[in-house]
PAMARBA-328345 format. One record per residue: residue in three letters; x, y, z of N, C-alpha, C in turn. Coordinates in Angstrom, 2 decimals, always signed. Each point is the difference from the previous one (the first is absolute). Layout:
{'Ala' {X Y Z} {X Y Z} {X Y Z}}
...
END
This chain:
{'Met' {+17.91 -7.14 -0.62} {-0.19 -0.93 -0.98} {-1.54 -0.15 -0.49}}
{'Asn' {-0.29 -0.35 -1.21} {-1.30 +0.12 -0.37} {-0.58 -1.22 +0.16}}
{'Ser' {-1.43 -0.15 +0.53} {-0.81 -0.98 +0.33} {-0.11 -0.83 -1.40}}
{'Pro' {-0.42 -1.27 +0.08} {-0.66 -0.79 -1.42} {-0.99 +0.37 -0.71}}
{'Glu' {-0.78 +0.94 +0.92} {-1.31 +0.59 -0.69} {+0.07 +1.17 -0.85}}
{'Lys' {+1.31 +0.52 +0.04} {+0.34 +1.12 -0.64} {+0.69 -0.13 -1.29}}
{'Ser' {-0.31 +0.91 -0.95} {+0.44 +0.13 -1.49} {+0.67 +1.18 -0.14}}
{'Thr' {+1.24 +0.27 -0.02} {+0.66 +1.15 +0.37} {+0.69 +0.89 -1.31}}
{'Ser' {-0.52 +1.09 -0.30} {+1.26 +0.76 -0.88} {+0.20 +1.23 +0.83}}
{'Arg' {+0.95 +0.57 -0.22} {+0.65 +1.00 +0.88} {-0.94 +1.65 -0.10}}
{'Asp' {-0.46 +0.34 +1.02} {-0.72 +1.35 +0.02} {+0.90 +0.92 -0.20}}
{'Glu' {+0.24 +0.68 -1.34} {+0.68 +1.26 -0.20} {-0.83 +1.03 -0.94}}
{'Leu' {-1.33 -0.02 +0.32} {-1.04 +0.82 -0.58} {+0.22 +1.53 +0.26}}
{'Tyr' {+0.64 +0.34 +1.16} {+0.35 +1.38 +0.49} {+1.52 +0.21 +0.02}}
{'Arg' {+0.79 -0.54 -0.86} {+1.56 -0.08 +0.14} {+0.23 +1.47 -0.46}}
{'Thr' {-0.82 +0.72 -1.07} {+0.42 +1.07 -0.38} {-0.38 +1.18 +0.81}}
{'Gly' {-0.82 -0.13 +0.97} {-0.68 +0.93 +0.85} {-0.74 +0.88 -0.67}}
{'Arg' {-0.76 -0.43 -1.19} {-1.06 +0.57 -0.65} {-1.21 -0.85 +0.22}}
{'Val' {-1.13 +1.02 +0.51} {-1.30 -0.26 +0.00} {-0.84 +0.27 -1.04}}
{'Arg' {-0.25 -1.10 -0.78} {-1.12 +0.20 -1.12} {-1.43 +0.31 +0.24}}
{'Glu' {-0.51 -0.82 +0.98} {-1.40 -0.08 +0.17} {-0.09 -0.41 +1.60}}
{'Asp' {-1.03 +0.17 +0.44} {-0.48 -0.52 +1.50} {+0.30 -1.54 -0.26}}
{'Phe' {+0.35 -0.79 +1.28} {+0.18 -1.15 +0.15} {-1.46 -1.01 -0.35}}
{'Arg' {+0.33 -0.94 -0.94} {-1.09 -0.59 -0.57} {+0.42 -1.84 -0.21}}
{'Phe' {-0.91 -0.67 +0.25} {+0.27 -1.45 +0.15} {-0.08 -0.67 -1.43}}
{'Asn' {+0.79 +0.54 -0.77} {+0.00 -0.16 -1.74} {+1.10 -1.26 -0.21}}
{'Glu' {+0.05 -0.26 -1.33} {+1.08 -1.09 -0.39} {+1.51 +0.24 +0.53}}
{'Glu' {+0.43 +1.15 -0.19} {+1.30 +0.52 +0.50} {+0.13 -0.51 +1.61}}
{'Val' {-0.93 +0.43 +0.72} {+0.24 -0.10 +1.49} {-0.43 -1.58 +0.34}}
{'Ala' {-0.69 -0.55 -0.84} {-0.28 -1.40 +0.24} {+1.03 -0.72 -0.17}}
{'Glu' {+1.09 +0.13 -1.06} {+1.16 -0.93 -0.24} {+0.98 +0.05 +1.19}}
{'Val' {-0.06 +1.32 +0.68} {+1.15 -0.06 +1.08} {-0.60 +0.09 +1.32}}
{'Phe' {-1.53 -0.43 +0.29} {-0.49 +0.57 +1.09} {+0.50 -1.12 +1.18}}
{'Asp' {+0.48 -1.26 -0.16} {+0.44 -0.76 +0.99} {+1.16 +0.64 +0.42}}
{'Asp' {+0.83 +0.36 -0.73} {+1.27 +0.44 +0.45} {+0.02 +1.72 +0.86}}
{'Met' {-1.03 +0.48 -0.69} {-0.51 +1.12 +0.78} {-0.39 -0.11 +1.29}}
{'Leu' {-0.88 -0.85 +0.51} {-0.44 -0.47 +0.99} {+1.13 -0.39 +1.05}}
{'Asp' {+0.76 -0.90 -0.57} {+1.00 -0.61 +0.87} {+0.82 +1.42 +0.66}}
{'Arg' {+0.46 +1.03 -0.85} {+0.76 +0.59 +0.20} {-0.44 +1.45 +0.44}}
{'Ser' {-1.20 +0.16 +0.14} {-0.88 +1.07 +0.43} {-0.84 +0.05 +1.39}}
{'Ile' {-0.31 -1.32 +0.25} {-0.55 -0.25 +1.15} {+0.66 -0.81 +1.21}}
{'Pro' {+0.16 +0.52 +1.10} {+1.13 -0.94 +1.14} {-0.91 -0.98 +0.22}}
{'Phe' {+0.91 -1.24 +0.12} {-0.51 -1.23 +0.60} {-1.23 -0.35 -0.74}}
{'Tyr' {+0.05 +0.08 -1.25} {-1.25 -0.20 -0.81} {-0.26 -1.74 -0.03}}
{'Gly' {+1.00 -0.72 -0.16} {-0.04 -1.50 +0.15} {-0.36 -0.22 +1.25}}
{'Ala' {+0.46 +0.51 +1.08} {-0.48 -0.24 +1.58} {-1.27 +0.21 +0.21}}
{'Val' {-0.67 +0.96 -0.59} {-1.40 +0.32 +0.20} {-0.69 -1.28 -0.67}}
{'Ile' {+0.15 -0.27 -1.12} {-0.57 -1.22 -0.74} {+0.42 -1.34 +0.95}}
{'Asp' {+0.84 -0.23 +0.29} {+0.37 -1.05 +1.05} {-0.75 -0.11 +1.06}}
{'Ala' {-0.16 +1.16 +0.87} {-0.90 +0.19 +1.28} {-1.31 -0.18 -0.44}}
{'Met' {-0.62 +0.65 -0.93} {-1.19 -0.33 -0.53} {-0.63 -1.28 -0.16}}
{'Ala' {+0.65 -0.89 -0.67} {+0.04 -1.42 -0.22} {-0.24 -0.60 +1.12}}
{'Glu' {+1.08 +0.19 +1.14} {-0.07 -0.77 +1.16} {-1.07 +0.42 +0.71}}
{'Phe' {-0.71 +1.02 +0.05} {-0.88 +0.57 +0.61} {-1.54 -0.69 -0.61}}
{'Leu' {-0.10 +0.01 -1.31} {-1.09 -0.45 -0.62} {+0.05 -1.63 +0.06}}
{'Arg' {+1.05 -0.48 +0.04} {+0.08 -1.55 +0.30} {-0.76 -0.59 +1.53}}
{'Leu' {+0.24 +1.21 +0.98} {-0.57 -0.32 +1.28} {-1.69 +0.49 -0.07}}
{'Arg' {-0.40 +0.78 -0.88} {-1.34 +0.61 -0.01} {-0.90 -0.84 -0.79}}
{'Leu' {+0.62 -0.56 -1.16} {-1.16 -0.26 -0.90} {-0.20 -1.59 +0.02}}
{'Asp' {-1.20 -0.48 -0.55} {-0.38 -1.34 +0.05} {+0.37 -0.49 -1.55}}
{'Arg' {+0.04 -1.40 -0.08} {+0.12 -0.45 -1.37} {-0.99 +0.47 -0.86}}
{'Gly' {+0.50 +0.30 -1.41} {-0.80 +0.26 -0.75} {-0.47 +1.41 +0.00}}
{'Ala' {+0.64 +0.79 +0.98} {-0.56 +1.52 +0.10} {+0.37 +0.96 -1.51}}
{'Thr' {-0.69 +1.10 -0.07} {+0.46 +0.63 -1.18} {+0.62 +1.34 +0.30}}
{'Ile' {+1.26 +0.34 -0.73} {+0.62 +1.32 +0.39} {-0.09 +0.42 -1.28}}
{'Leu' {-0.46 +1.63 +0.29} {+0.19 +0.89 -1.00} {+1.25 +1.07 +0.18}}
{'Asp' {+0.39 +0.20 -1.15} {+1.15 +0.99 +0.09} {-0.43 +1.16 -0.79}}
{'Leu' {-0.22 +1.26 +0.23} {-0.42 +1.18 -0.64} {+0.82 +0.93 -0.07}}
{'Gly' {+0.35 +0.24 -1.58} {+1.25 +0.45 -0.38} {+1.00 -0.72 +0.02}}
{'Cys' {-0.20 -1.38 -0.71} {+1.10 -0.79 +0.22} {+1.30 +0.01 -0.80}}
{'Ala' {-0.11 +0.88 -0.68} {+1.22 +0.59 -1.36} {+0.28 -1.13 -0.68}}
{'Thr' {+1.18 -0.35 +0.49} {+0.68 -1.44 -0.94} {-0.15 -1.08 +0.59}}
{'Gly' {-0.59 -0.19 +1.13} {-0.43 -1.39 +0.52} {+0.90 -0.50 +1.15}}
{'Thr' {+1.17 +0.75 +0.42} {+1.13 -0.69 +0.63} {-0.64 -0.49 +1.37}}
{'Thr' {-0.89 +1.03 +0.56} {-0.66 -0.56 +1.63} {-0.72 -1.46 -0.15}}
{'Leu' {-0.92 +0.12 -1.26} {-0.68 -1.51 -0.14} {+0.83 -0.92 -0.31}}
{'Leu' {+1.08 +0.15 -0.86} {+1.02 -1.15 -0.44} {+0.59 -0.45 +1.48}}
{'Ser' {+0.41 +0.87 +0.75} {+0.49 -0.72 +1.38} {-1.03 -0.48 +0.72}}
{'Leu' {-1.03 +0.62 +0.13} {-1.18 -0.82 +0.70} {-0.24 -1.49 -0.43}}
{'Ala' {-0.24 +0.10 -1.33} {-0.08 -1.28 -0.81} {+1.09 -1.21 +0.82}}
{'Arg' {+1.05 +0.15 -0.22} {+1.23 -0.47 +0.50} {-0.23 -0.37 +1.46}}
{'Arg' {-0.27 +1.00 +0.85} {+0.25 -0.24 +1.59} {-1.27 -0.42 +0.32}}
{'Leu' {-1.06 +0.37 -0.42} {-1.41 -0.82 +0.48} {-0.50 -0.99 -0.68}}
{'Glu' {+0.85 -0.86 -0.66} {-0.52 -0.89 -1.13} {-1.00 -1.11 +0.53}}
{'Glu' {+0.53 -0.40 +1.48} {-0.52 -1.14 +0.67} {-1.52 +0.44 +0.32}}
{'Leu' {-0.14 +1.33 +0.16} {-1.45 +0.43 +0.22} {-1.11 -0.04 -1.13}}
{'Glu' {+0.69 -0.15 -1.20} {-0.75 -0.02 -1.21} {-0.93 +1.37 -0.10}}
{'Val' {+0.54 +1.26 +0.07} {-0.61 +1.08 +0.31} {-0.51 +0.35 -1.69}}
{'Ser' {-1.02 +0.63 -0.09} {-0.37 +0.89 -1.12} {+0.73 +1.22 -0.11}}
{'Leu' {+0.74 +0.36 -1.06} {+0.82 +1.51 -0.21} {-0.47 +0.59 -1.07}}
{'Val' {-0.37 +1.41 +0.33} {-0.65 +0.61 -1.10} {+0.66 +1.47 +0.12}}
{'Gly' {+0.59 +0.33 -1.24} {+0.75 +1.11 +0.12} {-1.03 +1.24 -0.97}}
{'Ile' {-0.12 +1.17 +0.44} {-0.85 +0.97 -0.61} {+0.67 +1.23 -0.39}}
{'Asp' {+0.14 +0.51 -1.09} {+0.64 +0.96 -0.48} {-0.67 +0.91 -1.06}}
{'Asn' {+0.23 +1.10 -0.23} {-0.55 +0.89 -1.29} {+0.80 +0.03 -1.09}}
{'Ala' {+1.52 -0.41 +0.52} {+1.02 +0.55 -1.21} {+0.26 -1.39 -0.84}}
{'Pro' {-0.25 +0.12 -1.21} {+0.24 -1.18 -0.73} {+1.30 -0.40 -0.23}}
{'Ala' {+1.19 +0.86 +0.00} {+1.08 -0.46 -0.19} {+0.60 -0.78 +1.38}}
{'Met' {-0.60 +0.70 +1.17} {+0.62 -0.74 +1.02} {-0.69 -1.59 +0.17}}
{'Leu' {-1.42 -0.19 -0.56} {-0.62 -1.12 +0.11} {+0.69 -0.88 -1.31}}
{'Ala' {+0.61 +0.50 -0.95} {+0.58 -0.70 -0.89} {+1.35 -0.71 +0.45}}
{'Lys' {+0.62 +0.95 +0.76} {+1.39 -0.62 +0.56} {-0.24 -0.90 +1.09}}
{'Ala' {-1.18 +0.12 +1.03} {-0.51 -0.85 +0.81} {-0.30 -1.37 -0.66}}
{'Arg' {-0.65 -0.22 -1.04} {-0.47 -0.99 -0.55} {+1.40 -0.97 -0.39}}
{'Arg' {+0.69 +1.07 -1.11} {+1.26 -0.90 -0.10} {+0.86 -0.53 +0.97}}
{'Lys' {+0.17 +0.54 +1.12} {+0.68 -0.42 +1.33} {-0.73 -1.22 +0.33}}
{'Ala' {-1.18 +0.12 +0.26} {-0.68 -1.16 +0.48} {+0.01 -1.28 -0.95}}
{'Gly' {+0.00 +0.16 -1.28} {+0.46 -1.09 -0.83} {+1.31 -0.42 +0.05}}
{'Met' {+1.05 +0.87 +0.20} {+1.39 -0.23 +0.07} {+0.30 -0.99 +1.13}}
{'Phe' {-0.79 +0.20 +1.14} {+0.09 -0.32 +1.36} {-0.95 -1.36 -0.03}}
{'Ser' {-0.61 -0.33 -0.91} {-1.06 -1.15 -0.05} {-1.19 +0.27 +1.17}}
{'Arg' {-0.48 +1.07 +0.31} {-1.12 +0.49 +0.90} {-0.98 +0.63 -0.87}}
{'Gly' {-0.06 -0.09 -1.41} {-1.01 +0.42 -0.77} {-1.53 -0.68 +0.42}}
{'Asp' {+0.00 -1.02 +0.39} {-1.30 -0.92 +0.23} {-0.36 +0.17 +1.43}}
{'Val' {+0.59 +0.93 +0.84} {-0.32 +0.14 +1.47} {-0.09 +1.71 +0.24}}
{'Ile' {+0.38 +0.64 -0.68} {-0.32 +1.47 -0.04} {-0.74 +0.52 -1.14}}
{'Glu' {-1.23 +0.69 +0.53} {-0.68 +0.64 -1.13} {+0.13 +1.64 +0.19}}
{'Phe' {+0.20 +0.48 -1.06} {+0.42 +1.38 -0.33} {-1.23 +0.85 -0.41}}
{'Arg' {-0.65 +0.89 +0.48} {-1.06 +0.88 -0.71} {+0.37 +1.43 -0.17}}
{'Gln' {-0.35 +0.48 -1.29} {+0.06 +1.51 -0.27} {-1.31 +0.67 +0.62}}
{'Ala' {+0.01 +0.78 +0.84} {-0.97 +0.68 +0.57} {+0.41 +1.30 +0.79}}
{'Asp' {-0.99 +0.93 +0.52} {+0.20 +0.95 +1.03} {-0.34 -0.38 +1.15}}
{'Ile' {+0.90 +0.08 +0.93} {+0.25 -0.61 +1.45} {-1.02 +0.89 +0.61}}
{'Thr' {-0.53 +1.12 -0.51} {-0.65 +0.70 +1.04} {-1.62 -0.30 -0.57}}
{'Thr' {-0.19 -0.99 -0.76} {-1.56 -0.29 -0.28} {-0.13 -1.25 -0.52}}
{'Cys' {+1.13 -0.86 -0.06} {-0.30 -1.68 -0.40} {-0.50 -0.74 +1.08}}
{'Asp' {-0.32 -1.21 -0.41} {-0.81 -0.89 +1.04} {+1.27 -0.45 +0.72}}
{'Leu' {-0.50 +0.01 +1.45} {+1.06 -0.35 +0.93} {-0.61 -1.32 +0.78}}
{'Ser' {-1.13 -0.71 -0.63} {-0.84 -1.03 +0.89} {+0.90 -1.19 +0.05}}
{'Gly' {+0.06 -0.63 +1.12} {+0.48 -1.27 +0.15} {+1.64 -0.13 +0.64}}
{'Ala' {+0.12 +1.44 +0.27} {+1.71 -0.09 +0.54} {-0.12 +0.02 +1.46}}
{'Asp' {+1.10 -1.19 +0.48} {+0.21 +0.08 +1.61} {+1.32 +0.91 +0.24}}
{'Ala' {+0.73 +0.30 -0.94} {+0.95 +0.78 +0.55} {+0.00 +0.85 -1.44}}
{'Ile' {+0.46 +1.53 +0.42} {+0.53 +0.92 -1.11} {+1.12 +0.66 +0.37}}
{'Ile' {+0.76 -0.06 -1.32} {+1.23 +1.00 +0.41} {+0.18 +0.80 -0.96}}
{'Cys' {+0.52 +1.49 +0.64} {+0.10 +1.09 -0.90} {+1.48 +0.53 +0.75}}
{'Asn' {+0.80 -0.54 -1.00} {+1.45 +0.27 +0.22} {+0.44 +1.24 -0.94}}
{'Tyr' {+0.17 +1.22 +0.73} {+0.24 +1.21 -0.71} {-0.84 +0.49 -0.93}}
{'Thr' {-1.08 -0.26 +0.21} {-1.23 +0.22 -1.12} {-1.05 +1.29 +0.67}}
{'Leu' {-0.51 -0.12 +1.05} {-0.45 +1.36 +0.65} {+0.52 +1.03 -0.13}}
{'Gln' {+1.18 +0.23 -0.07} {+0.73 +1.18 -0.13} {-0.08 +0.78 -1.40}}
{'Phe' {-0.59 -0.78 -1.21} {-0.21 +0.43 -1.04} {-1.33 +0.39 -0.33}}
{'Ile' {-1.05 -0.47 +1.00} {-1.07 +0.40 +0.06} {-0.40 +1.52 +0.42}}
{'Arg' {-0.92 +0.73 -0.83} {-0.26 +1.51 +0.49} {-0.53 +0.07 +1.44}}
{'Pro' {+0.83 +0.82 +0.86} {-0.41 +0.04 +1.44} {-1.37 +0.14 +0.27}}
{'Leu' {-0.75 +0.69 -0.50} {-1.52 +0.15 +0.16} {-0.83 -1.29 -0.24}}
{'Leu' {+0.70 -0.90 -0.79} {-0.87 -1.37 -0.17} {+0.62 -1.29 +0.76}}
{'Arg' {+0.87 +0.25 +1.00} {+0.66 -1.26 +0.53} {-0.84 -0.37 +1.18}}
{'Gln' {-0.83 +0.81 +0.97} {-0.87 -0.43 +0.58} {-0.92 -0.87 -0.51}}
{'Asp' {-0.71 +0.41 -1.14} {-1.04 -0.79 -0.52} {+0.76 -1.48 -0.50}}
{'Phe' {+1.05 +0.13 -0.43} {+0.78 -0.97 -0.34} {+0.35 -1.31 +1.15}}
{'Val' {+0.68 +0.67 +1.06} {+0.18 -0.80 +1.04} {-1.37 -0.66 +0.30}}
{'Gln' {-1.20 +0.91 -0.05} {-1.20 -0.71 +0.66} {-0.62 -1.27 -0.94}}
{'Arg' {+0.24 +0.24 -1.15} {+0.11 -1.00 -1.19} {+0.45 -1.32 +0.63}}
{'Leu' {+1.25 +0.02 +0.00} {+0.83 -1.05 +0.52} {-0.50 -0.75 +1.35}}
{'His' {-0.30 +0.91 +0.96} {-0.64 -0.40 +1.11} {-1.15 -0.60 -0.15}}
{'Asp' {-1.03 +0.20 -0.60} {-1.12 -0.44 -0.42} {-0.10 -1.15 -0.76}}
{'Ala' {+0.96 -0.26 -0.64} {+0.48 -1.23 -1.13} {+0.46 -1.10 +0.94}}
{'Leu' {+0.45 +0.19 +1.23} {+0.60 -1.27 +0.60} {-0.92 -0.52 +0.95}}
{'Pro' {+0.12 -1.42 +0.39} {-0.70 -0.51 +0.91} {+0.34 +0.37 +1.58}}
{'Asp' {-0.61 -0.47 +0.99} {+0.38 +0.21 +1.22} {+1.29 -0.71 +0.19}}
{'Gly' {+0.94 +0.80 +0.37} {+1.23 -0.77 +0.29} {+0.99 +0.07 -1.45}}
{'Gly' {-0.43 +0.69 -0.80} {+0.56 +0.24 -1.34} {+1.41 +0.88 +0.29}}
{'Val' {+0.79 -0.14 -0.97} {+1.43 +0.78 +0.16} {+0.20 +1.15 -1.05}}
{'Leu' {+0.28 +1.09 +0.55} {+0.72 +0.93 -0.76} {+1.33 +0.30 +0.05}}
{'Ile' {+0.92 -0.10 -0.97} {+1.33 +0.35 +0.35} {+0.38 +1.21 -1.04}}
{'Leu' {+0.34 +0.94 +0.70} {+0.21 +1.41 -0.71} {+1.41 +0.60 +0.10}}
{'Ser' {+0.90 +0.02 -1.03} {+1.21 +0.60 +0.16} {+0.11 +1.41 -0.59}}
{'Glu' {+0.54 +0.90 +0.31} {+0.04 +1.47 -0.45} {+1.30 +0.82 +0.28}}
{'Lys' {+0.41 +0.83 -0.82} {+0.94 +1.10 +0.18} {-1.09 +1.07 +1.02}}
{'Val' {+0.84 +0.52 +1.12} {-0.49 +0.51 +0.84} {+0.88 +1.38 +0.10}}
{'Ile' {-0.81 +1.04 +0.79} {+0.60 +1.15 +0.14} {-0.06 +0.38 +1.68}}
{'Ser' {+1.09 +0.86 +0.75} {-0.49 +0.53 +1.03} {-0.37 +1.39 -0.02}}
{'His' {-0.85 +0.19 +1.00} {-0.42 +1.49 +0.33} {+0.94 +0.75 +0.71}}
{'Ala' {+1.20 -0.46 +0.38} {+1.06 +0.62 +1.04} {+0.78 +0.54 -1.17}}
{'Pro' {+0.21 +1.22 -0.36} {+0.43 +0.43 -1.17} {+1.58 -0.39 -0.05}}
{'Glu' {+0.75 +0.11 +0.93} {+1.30 -0.34 +0.29} {+0.19 -1.47 -0.40}}
{'Leu' {-0.78 -0.89 +0.76} {+0.11 -1.61 -0.21} {-0.41 -0.45 -1.46}}
{'Asn' {-1.00 +0.72 -0.47} {-0.37 -0.30 -1.37} {+1.19 +0.31 -1.05}}
{'Arg' {+0.75 +0.99 +0.13} {+1.27 +0.43 -0.74} {+0.92 -1.03 +0.18}}
{'Gln' {+0.34 -0.29 +1.31} {+0.94 -1.01 +0.11} {-0.19 -1.41 -0.31}}
{'Phe' {-1.32 -0.40 -0.09} {-0.45 -1.17 -0.48} {+0.23 -0.06 -1.59}}
{'Ile' {-0.24 +0.90 -0.39} {+0.15 +0.07 -1.54} {+1.33 -0.08 -0.35}}
{'Glu' {+1.03 +0.69 +0.87} {+1.28 +0.01 -0.61} {+0.50 -1.47 +0.38}}
{'Met' {-0.35 -0.70 +1.01} {+0.07 -1.39 +0.17} {-0.41 -0.90 -1.05}}
{'Tyr' {-1.02 +0.40 -0.88} {-0.55 -0.79 -0.69} {+0.84 +0.05 -1.40}}
{'His' {+0.44 +1.65 -0.16} {+0.92 -0.04 -1.39} {+1.25 -0.59 +0.47}}
{'Gly' {+0.46 -0.05 +1.14} {+1.32 -0.58 +0.14} {-0.23 -1.55 -0.21}}
{'Phe' {-1.01 -0.65 +0.20} {-0.44 -1.19 -0.33} {+0.38 -0.29 -1.45}}
{'Lys' {-0.85 +0.91 -0.80} {-0.10 -0.21 -1.27} {+1.45 +0.26 -0.62}}
{'Arg' {+0.70 +0.84 +0.48} {+1.65 +0.20 -0.59} {+0.62 -1.32 +0.40}}
{'Arg' {-0.05 -0.73 +0.88} {+0.44 -1.19 +0.35} {-0.32 -1.14 -0.94}}
{'Gln' {-1.37 +0.23 -0.78} {-0.21 -0.94 -0.74} {+0.55 +0.46 -1.59}}
{'Gly' {+0.66 +1.06 -0.22} {+0.46 +0.31 -1.10} {-0.70 +0.99 -0.78}}
{'Tyr' {-0.88 +0.46 +0.60} {-0.66 +1.28 -0.53} {+1.02 +1.36 -0.10}}
{'Ser' {+0.05 +0.69 -1.07} {+0.66 +1.24 +0.16} {-1.01 +0.88 +0.77}}
{'Glu' {+0.73 +1.48 +0.34} {-0.88 +1.04 +0.38} {-0.94 +0.50 -1.06}}
{'Leu' {+0.42 -0.07 -1.37} {-1.06 +0.67 -1.01} {-1.03 -1.22 -0.11}}
{'Glu' {+0.13 -1.14 -0.03} {-1.09 -1.15 +0.08} {-0.89 +0.26 +1.16}}
{'Ile' {+0.63 +0.16 +1.12} {-0.89 +0.24 +1.29} {-0.87 +1.25 -0.32}}
{'Ala' {+0.45 +1.12 -0.36} {-0.69 +1.26 -0.01} {-0.99 -0.17 -1.10}}
{'Ala' {+0.35 -0.46 -1.38} {-0.82 -0.28 -0.82} {-1.27 -1.14 +0.25}}
{'Lys' {+0.07 -0.80 +0.68} {-1.09 -1.06 +0.48} {-0.70 +0.74 +0.86}}
{'Arg' {+0.50 +1.02 +0.95} {-0.72 +0.51 +1.06} {-1.06 +0.80 -0.75}}
{'Glu' {+0.63 +0.80 -0.97} {-0.79 +0.95 -0.89} {-1.26 -0.64 -0.64}}
{'Ala' {+0.37 -1.18 -0.52} {-1.05 -0.85 -0.91} {-1.27 -0.38 +0.65}}
{'Leu' {+0.34 -0.37 +1.53} {-0.82 -0.35 +0.88} {-0.83 +1.07 +0.97}}
{'Glu' {+0.35 +1.23 -0.32} {-0.17 +0.94 +0.93} {-1.68 +0.10 -0.08}}
{'Asn' {-0.63 -0.04 -1.19} {-1.53 +0.33 -0.17} {-0.57 -1.46 -0.19}}
{'Val' {+0.70 -1.08 +0.27} {-0.67 -1.36 -0.15} {+0.03 -0.84 +1.29}}
{'Leu' {+1.06 +0.21 +0.84} {-0.03 -0.81 +1.20} {-0.08 +1.07 +1.04}}
{'Val' {-1.18 -0.19 +0.83} {-0.23 +0.96 +1.01} {-0.20 -0.93 +1.49}}
{'Pro' {+1.10 +0.12 +0.62} {+0.10 -0.80 +1.29} {-0.95 +0.54 +1.17}}
{'Phe' {-0.50 -0.82 +0.82} {-0.36 +0.39 +1.25} {+0.90 -0.36 +1.07}}
{'Ser' {-0.29 +0.47 +1.39} {+0.91 -0.29 +0.96} {-0.74 -1.24 +0.52}}
{'Val' {+0.88 -0.86 +1.08} {-0.55 -0.98 +0.48} {-1.19 +0.04 +0.68}}
{'Asp' {-0.16 +1.13 +0.61} {-1.21 +0.31 +0.82} {-1.45 +0.16 -0.85}}
{'Glu' {+0.63 +0.51 -1.27} {-1.18 +0.49 -0.92} {-0.50 -1.47 -0.59}}
{'Asn' {+0.83 -0.90 -0.28} {-0.47 -1.45 -0.48} {-0.49 -0.68 +0.91}}
{'Ala' {+0.28 -0.12 +1.29} {-0.56 -0.67 +1.22} {-1.34 +0.37 +0.19}}
{'Ala' {-0.27 +1.45 -0.33} {-1.42 +0.66 +0.29} {-0.92 -0.65 -1.36}}
{'Leu' {+0.56 -0.17 -1.54} {-0.82 -0.50 -0.71} {-0.45 -1.28 +0.39}}
{'Leu' {+0.94 -1.05 +0.62} {-0.59 -1.08 +0.30} {-0.75 -0.12 +1.18}}
{'Arg' {+0.10 +0.97 +1.13} {-0.97 +0.07 +0.99} {-1.31 +0.44 -0.42}}
{'Arg' {+0.00 +1.12 -0.83} {-1.39 +0.51 -0.39} {-0.73 -1.08 -0.96}}
{'Ala' {+0.66 -1.00 -0.62} {-0.59 -1.09 -0.99} {-0.60 -0.99 +0.98}}
{'Gly' {+0.51 +0.01 +1.38} {-0.49 -1.11 +0.83} {+0.78 -1.23 +0.08}}
{'Phe' {+1.10 -0.11 -0.38} {+0.78 -1.05 +0.34} {+0.06 -0.04 +1.65}}
{'Ser' {+0.05 -1.20 +0.39} {+0.02 -0.43 +1.50} {+1.21 +0.06 +0.81}}
{'Ser' {+1.10 -0.13 -0.79} {+1.20 +0.18 +0.41} {+1.01 +0.33 -1.05}}
{'Gln' {+1.18 +0.78 +0.24} {+0.97 +0.31 -0.91} {+1.46 +0.06 +0.77}}
{'Glu' {+1.00 -0.28 -0.92} {+1.29 +0.40 +0.82} {+1.01 -0.17 -1.20}}
{'Ile' {+1.16 +0.83 +0.41} {+1.06 +0.18 -1.04} {+0.84 -1.22 +0.27}}
{'Phe' {+0.59 -0.56 -1.26} {+0.81 -1.19 +0.40} {+1.43 +0.32 -0.61}}
{'Phe' {-0.13 +1.12 -1.05} {+1.59 +0.25 -0.24} {-0.12 +1.47 -0.05}}
{'Arg' {+1.07 +0.75 +0.40} {+0.41 +1.38 -0.21} {+1.53 +0.39 -0.18}}
{'Trp' {-0.03 +0.71 -1.07} {+1.30 +0.47 -0.40} {-0.06 +1.30 -0.50}}
{'Phe' {+0.17 +1.09 +1.24} {+0.21 +1.23 -0.28} {-1.49 +0.71 -0.82}}
{'Asn' {+0.16 +0.00 -1.34} {-1.11 +0.56 -0.55} {-0.65 -1.11 -1.00}}
{'Phe' {-0.05 -1.32 +0.72} {-0.93 -1.17 -0.64} {-0.43 -0.84 +1.07}}
{'Ala' {-1.40 -0.02 -0.33} {-0.61 -1.15 +1.34} {-0.79 -0.79 -0.54}}
{'Ser' {-0.16 -1.26 +0.74} {-1.08 -0.96 -0.69} {-1.04 -0.38 +1.13}}
{'Phe' {-1.08 -0.02 -0.25} {-1.05 -0.24 +0.96} {-0.76 -1.32 -0.17}}
{'Val' {-0.59 -0.59 +0.99} {-0.85 -1.08 -0.23} {-1.11 +0.28 +0.56}}
{'Ala' {-1.12 -0.05 -0.57} {-1.52 +0.02 +0.78} {-0.91 -0.90 -0.22}}
{'Ile' {-0.82 -0.15 +1.39} {-1.05 -1.36 -0.36} {-1.26 +0.49 +0.26}}
{'Arg' {-0.80 -0.77 -1.19} {-1.62 +0.77 +0.21} {-0.57 -0.57 +1.38}}
END
């Protein structure tokens, strides 16, 4: 069942199996993005729930949370409801106008337009000052691999001592047999969500040159080299993982 923060149209972008172009965060994708996430990322809602509970433990009243690659704002809308008593400042940053337009409509629909700020900017170069916590949910995987270490370093440097980074990513295994089996598990998950074999194959082709996942160890190494004092996985499902790192 969809949470109240989501405004859902059915994702049927690849129902014909035809791929017209590489995956892009355009108006067509924005319209169905909430449904796409629900049906494409295992335990998507559970990760947001866990994140909210952890942030409740870590943050002081009036803290600022940045969501980089905020897409249609689902995470921030959930945090606005769950952390209301902390009076946190919530800022979503994304470079896709269609995603931000949808996010602002949803914020207005759920009467959160006055507590969430959405900014259109490049997350690799934008101002990150003032953040007490930074969220990158399924965002780093879309940044070119050679740029990721510098990007993670920027996140570390923007946070105060004790600041929090939450990172969720699709991941790969460097054990070939396990990697193939994890992919099959994932495709089985998508079939159970109603996606056809044609849709699964077409979506994979569209993302092939756009989404480049790292392994758990490679993501952990990015965090370690950036200088985070501690890090841990708080969720793992085969080829999906969520990390928390403390500055």
